[in-house]
Structure formats: C-alpha cells, structure tokens
N, C-alpha and C positions, 0 to 999 in steps of 0.2 A: 504494500500500500504506500502511496506517495501523496502527501498533502502538505505543501511547503508554506502555505499562507499563514502569517502570524496574526490570526484572528481566532479568538476562542470559539466563536459560533461555528466556524468551519471545522475546527478541531473536534468540537462536541459531536458533530454529525459523523465524521470519519471514525472517531473513537467508538461511537455506537456500532458502526459497521464492524470494526475490529472485535469489540466485545461479543457481538453476535456470533462471529466465526470462532472465537476462542471458546465460547460456551458449548459449541458443537464439536470441540476436540481438535480444531485446526491449529496449525502453527502460523503465526502472523509476524511478518517483519514490516515495521511502519517507519517511514521517513517522515518526520514531523518536527516542528519547532516546540512541541510540548511532549517531550519524551517521558515525562513522569506521570502522564494521565492514566496509564494502565500498569497494574502490577499483576503479572501472571507468568507461570513457568513456561508457557508456550509462546511468550511474547518477547520480541526483540525490537528495541527502538533505536533508530539512527537520528541523532539530533542534527537538524539542519539549520540551527541558528537561534538567536534570541532577538528581541526587538531592536537592539542596537546594531545587529548584523545586516538586517534587511532595510529596505528603503523607506519603511514607515507605513506599511499597510494599516497599522493601527498605532495608537499611542501618540502619534505625531500630527494627527489631523485635527484641526480646529473645527469648532462648530460652523464657523463661517465658510470654510473650505467645503465641508460636507453639504451645507445648504446650497452653495453655488453649483455643485455637481448634481444636485437633485433636479435642477432645471436645465441642465446642459448634458445631453446624451453623449456628445462627442468628447466633452471633458472627462466624463466617466470612462469612456472607452480608452482614451489616451492614458488616463491614470492606470487603467488595467494593463496596457501595453508596457508602461514603465515598470510595473511590478513583474511582468513576464520577463523583461530584459534583465532584471536583477535576480529573480529567483531561479531561473533556469540554469545559468552558469554556476550560481552558488551551490545548488544541489548536485549537479553533475560532477563538479570538481571535488566533492567530499571524498576523502580517502576510502570510507566504507562503501560508497557508491561505485567508485572505480574498481574496488575489489570484486564487487558483484558483476560488473561489466566484463572483467577480465577472467572470471571463473570459467573453468572448463567443465564444471559439473552443473547439471540442471538443478537449480536451487528452489524454484517455485513452479506452481501449477497454473497460476493466474495472477495478473497484476491489476490492482484497483487504483484508479487515478482520479484526482480532482480535475474536473473538466471546465470549471468556470475560468474565464479569461483565456480559454484554449490551453491551459497549463498542461493538459495531458500530452500535448504534442511534443513537449520538451523531453518526455520520459518514455516515449514509445520504443527507443532502443532496448530498454529493459525487456519488453515483450519480444522484440525481434531476436534478442540474444538467446533466449530460451525457447523461442517458437511457442509461445503460450498466448492464450486469449486475453483480451483487455476488457475490463468492466469500468465504466465511468461512474462517478458519483457527483451529483449536483446538489448543492446546499440550498439554493432558492427553490421556489415552487416550479420554476421552469428556466430554461436558458436556450435562447433561440438557436445559436450556432450549433449547440449539441443536438437539439431536436432536428434541425435540418440534416445534420450528419446521419441521424438515425432514420431519416425519411418520415418523421412524424408529422401529421397534419397540424399546421399552425396557421389557420385561416385568420388573417388580420382583421376580417370583418367581425369575427366572433370572440377572439381571445386577445385581450390586451397584452402588450409586452410586460414582462415582469418589472420593468423600470418605468412603466407608464404612470401618469398621474391621474388615471381614471379607471373605472371598472366597466363591466358590461351591464346592460346594453349600451353601446357607444353611439354618439351622435355622428353626423356626417363628418364634421371637422375632426372628431376624435378618431374615426376610422381612417381618415386621410393621414393624420399624424401617426397612427399606429402602423399604417402601411409604409410610411416614410421611415419609421424607426426599424422596421423589418429589413428594408432595403439597405439602410445605413449599417445595420449589424452584419448583414451578408457581405456588403462591400468591404467593411472594416476587416472582417474575418479573412476574406479571400485576397484582398489587395493591399492590406496593411500588415496584418499579423502574419499572413502566409510568407511574404518575402523575408520578414524577420526570422521566421523559423528556418527558412532555407539557409540564411546566413549562419544561424546557430548550428545547424547540422554540418555545414561545411567547415566551420571552425573547430567543432569538437569531435566530429566523426568522419571527417575527410570527404564527405559527399553532401550534396544538397537535394538528393532524390528521396523524398519521404511521402509523396502523394499516395503511394500504395499502402502506407502504414497507418492511414487515418481511420481505419475501420474498427469500431468497437463492437464487441459481441452484445453488450447489454449496458443499460444505464439505470442506476438507482436514482430516482427522482424524489426529492423531498416534498412531495405533494400528496394530498389526500383528496379523493374525488368529491368529498363534501365541500371543500373549498373551491376546487376548480374542476367541475364536471366537464370532461371533454374526451374525445376519442384518443386512444394511444395505441401505437403499434406494439406487437408482442415483445419487442426488445427494450421497452421502457417500463420499468416496474415502480409503481408508486409505493413509497415507504415513509410517508409523512408521519411525524411523531416517533421516528425510530429511536430518538434519544431518551424517550420517557421510560423510566424504570419504576418499579414499586417504590413508594415513598419511604424514606428512611427517617429515623428519629432525628429531631432537630437538635442542634447544639443548645446547651442549657440556657445561655443568655437569650437566644431567640425564642426558645420555648416559653420561658418566663414572661418575656415581653408580649408575646402573642396571646398566651393563655390568659393573661391579666387584662386584656383589652375589652372593657365592658361594651364598647360600641363597635368593635371590630377593628380590623387592620387593613390599611391600604399599602400595597407594594408599589414602589416607584423605581423604575430602571430605564435608562436609555442605552443599555447594552455595554459592550466592551469596545466598540469601534470608536465612538466619540466620547471623550471623558467629560464628566459632569462639571468639573472645575473649569472647563473651557467654555461653558455656557456664558453668553453675555450677561452683564450685571443685572439688566432689567428683567431677564428671564429668571434668574436666581431670586431676585426680589419678589417676583410674582409667586414663585413656589413657596418661599418662606412665609409670605403673608397668608397664602391659602392654607397651608398646613397649620398655622397658628390659630386659624378660625374654625377648625373642624373638631368634633369630639373624638374622631377615630385616631388611633395611633398610626404612624407612618414608618415604614422601613424603606430607607433610601440607599440604593447602591451607588456609592460614590468612591472614587479612588483616593480622594484627599478629604480632610476635614472641611465641612461647610460651616462657616461662622454664622452666628445669629439665629440659629434654629430654635424653635420652641421645644419644650420638654417632651412633647408627645412624638418626637422624631428620633429614630435610631438610624445612625449612618454606619455602613460597613462597606469596605472595598471588595469583599467577596461574600456571596450569599448562595446557599443551596436553594436556588430559585424553584426548582421542581418540587422540593419538599415543603417549602413555604406555601406554595400555591395549593398544596393538598390539605392544608390545615383548615378546619371548619370555620375559623374566625376571620379568614381573609374575605373581605367584602368587595374589593375592587383592585384592579391592576392598571396603573398608569404606565403605558408601555410605548416604546418606540416602534413597535410592530415588527421586530425581528421575527423570523419564521419559527425559531426554536421556542421562544417565549410565547408566541401565538399558540402553538400546539399545546404547550404546557398549561396555558390558561384555559383553553377550550376543553382540554381533556378533563380538567377539574371543574368545569362549569363556572368559571370566574368571569364576570363581565369586565369590560375593559374601557378605559379612556384612551383613545388612540391618538398618539402624538409622534407621527413619523418624522424622520430627519432626511434620509436620502436613500438612493439605490432602490432595492425591492421593498423597502419599508413603506414607501408612499403607496405603491400598488397594493400591498397587503392591507394597509389602512382603508383604502377605498373599497376593497373587497369585503373587509370585516364590517365596515359601516353598512354596506348594502345587505349583508347577511343579518344585520340587527344585533351585532355583538356589543356595540357601544358607540358613543358619540366621538367625533373626530375634532381635534384642535390642531391647526398648524402651529408648530412651535414658534414660528416667527410672529404669530398673532397672539401669543399667549398673554393672558391677563388674569388677574386674580378673579375677576367676575366670571369670566368664561370657564375657568377651571372649577370654581365653586358650583356653578350651574351644572356642569358636566358630572361632577361627583354626586351632586344631589340627585340627578336623574338616575345614575347608575346604582347608587346605594339605597335610596328611598323609594325608587320606582320598582316596578315588577317586570316590565317588558324585557329588559336586557338580561336579567337573571333567568327568566323563563326561556329566552332564546338560547342562551349559552348552555343551559341544562339540556335542551333538545339536541344541540350540536354535539355536546359531550357524549350523549347516548349514540348518536350516529357515528362518531369517530371510533368508538369502541366496538361497534357492531361490524366485525370483519371476519371472513372465514379463516384468515391466517394473520398473525401479528406481523408488524413490520420486521421484527427480529427474525421470525421464522421465514419470512419472504427472502431476506438477505441470504440466509443459510441455504435455503432450497435452490434459489436461482444461481448462486455462486457455484454450488455443487453441480447443478444442471449444466452450466457452461463448461465446467471442467470435464464432466462425463461425455459431453458431446463435442468436445474440441472446438469450442467457440459458438456452437449452435447457429451455424450459418443458415440453416433451414428456416429460422425465424426472421431473417432480415427482410425488411420492406424493400420493394423495388424502387420506392421513392428515394432511397439512399443513394442510388446511382444516377439520378436524374439531375440535369442542370436546373437552376432556379427558374429560368424562363419557360422551360417545358413543364415544370411542376405547377407553375401558376397559369399555364395555358396562354402565356403572353404571345407565343408564336402563332397559336391558333386564332387568338383575338386579332392580332395584327394582320394575318392573312385574310381573315373574314372581312375586316374593314377594307383591305385592299381590293378584294373582289367586289364588294359593294360599291366602292368608288368607281371601279372600271365599268360596272354594270350601269351605273347612273350616267 
C-alpha cells in the first residue's frame, strides 16, 4: 500500500483498508507518513516523511489560502500538481522503496495506491516489477480522472463534481459549469499531469512509456449510495464509512466532561487540513461569543490554545472523534464536512451544522443540506447570530434529528460491511489476476467518443448540408 499525502483524513481511510486486510490474516506493507497508526505483527510500515519533509499539504495552509482554492478549480489542480512533483520523487528515492524495486523475489500479490491527484501513476513500477494487479483507493466520494480511467458513467448533467459548489438537481448554469469542470479535469489530467509523469518516468526509470501501465483492476471509493445514488461499473466498489469501528471507551477527562453535560455537548472541528488558530480574528470572535451564550458544553478540536473561551468549552488538539460522536449526550456536530466526519456523524444519527472550507467539503455540505442533515453556514459569512440560529434549529428542533436517524439506519443496512467488501474484493482481484473480465469498455474509449461528441458533430454537419 502507498499513501504519501501528509493528511490525517487520507491516512485514516488507507489505514482502515490496511486494518481490514490485517484482520483477515494478510500481510501488509504500507508506505505512509504516519507509520505509527497501526501496531500488528503482520504489518510493516515505511515512513515517507513528516510535515517538514513535504511541501505542506497540511499544517502550512492558511484559512485564506484554503478559501481562495474553494472558488478556483485551476488553483486547486495546480496545488495538487505541486504536491505530485514533490511527493513522487520523495517516495521513490527512499532506501526501503529502492530495495523493493531492486528485489529479485516476488514480495507482494497486489498493490493498493492512493489515486487522488493521479498519485498512483508515480508508483505503478511497483506493480510492473512484480507483475501484480493494482487497486486504487479514493478518499473523497468521487474523483473524476479515476472514474474516467475506470470507464465509469459520470454524466455532468446528473452528478456534480466533487469540488462543485452545488448539489443536484442542477440549474442550466450549474450544468454548464459542471461540464466545464469535467473538461478542465480531463484536460489537466491528460495534458498537464501526463507530461509531468513522462518526465518523472524518464528521470527515475530510464523511459517515458507508461501509457500501458495506467490500468487499475479495481477502485475502492469512499462513497455510500445513500449519499450519492448513481450507477457504477463493477470495478468501482463503494466502501463509504470504512473507517468506522465499534466505539471505544472515552479517555477519563472527556468522559467526565460529556457525562456531566446537563444540556448536552456540541462537537466542533474543522479537521486537520486547516488549523483553527489560522482562522481570522472575526471568525474566532464569533465562535467565542456563540459558545459563551449557549447552555451546552462544547468540545473544540484545536491545535493550539484558544484564548478567551468560556468555561463550558474544552479544547484539545487530538480527539477520538468517532467515539465522541457515539456518546448519547452529543446533540450536534459543527463540522467542516470532511467525508470521514460526515460518515461518523451520520452513522451515529448526529445532526450537523455545516461549515465547509474548501475542496470536496463544499460539495459535501451542499449534498448534506439537500438531504436534510443540517443547516449550512459559509465560514466567510459566519456571525454569532447565524451560528446561534443554526444551533437552535439543530438542537431544539426535531426535523434534523429525525432525518439523521433515518440516514443512520440506511447507512447501516448493507449486505456486506465496508471492511468485508475490502477483504473480499482484494482477494477476488488476487484470485483472478486482476479481474480483467470486469473492466468496462468505456475505459478504452476517448472522451469525445464516450460523450458522443463525434456523433453530435457529424449529425449537425449532415443537417447543415441537408439544409
């Protein structure tokens, strides 16, 4: 397994894949910047760096930079390419990775790769070396370039991009924007990222021919059909909520704080990507004032001490989020709408105040608002009045709690758990040497044929001649 991005949300998903395979008796070697995430006798970790070694995918991004990317698809794609250019050489040049590539013994049966930002293409030589199949793993609910590669239907009239600022059903202008984003993603993948990969291969492997190496056998997609009901090809497996494990006992300080909350507890987190202390002062002021006016206790995930908070607020730089959300006294979750926290909240039937910042969080918030999970507040428009009103609706009303309870039941009602799916399909790919019989013919088609653009063009041409 290879997941080099220094982002805890990405690590949590891939770690859940690894834990599922380890629980089934498999041996797992994991190239990751979080080598201590798993302790198991069948587990080998290769440390691919810490936040000071990579270009700053997390920890160095300000709130302003994140908000700017939320409205600029090209800026987000360029940011991704910069990470690609940094992470690929960093990982390939590790001594442990070089030993793997130089080994004369077949060490693995399958390789599982992070596919966001096309990162998987950096590490395809590992699969080539041992002539083994490739499985992709996608942390957001979807990722266009990966889905196109698998030949998965991605009709821009029906399914908004995962970085869109709207949900379905879409207006004409939104469908136009979504179609443009699809073409932009396709062009960026093929005409911007692709040449960079050719240079990478030429530099590190002596050739630039990797077009025939881009086929994956299967993709684990962090989606659940309740959130995004859509057709998928047999080679895309929904495993949304994979990271959710049975709740564990809380640390004593958190247990005491939550158990003693007469009016319940609100959990507040904006994830690990953007740090709370980087929030503009007016946003922090609105949060302080809001929390000081409510009877509930508040648990705030923050990396540094926040000054001027009322006594009902507990701050911690690390929280067992899944275990907290399982507690009966949790009444609301103020969330940036990262997909992991979204599943954890819905699984436990906790209504949310949706406060997205960038990337897929905005699309997630739009979708969750449409599903009736909670009200949305754009963080740039955050005021005490808006947050108080949203919390009042979520805590004292009934519609959001009822809806999240319904969705919780739907998420849990599956013929096979996400963990079981990971094990079954990984073993299936190994048993059938890549399971090429499942591949969609769409994976081999150029985009213009897939979208029938040549047929439409020819039809228009014939109509023009006829007239």
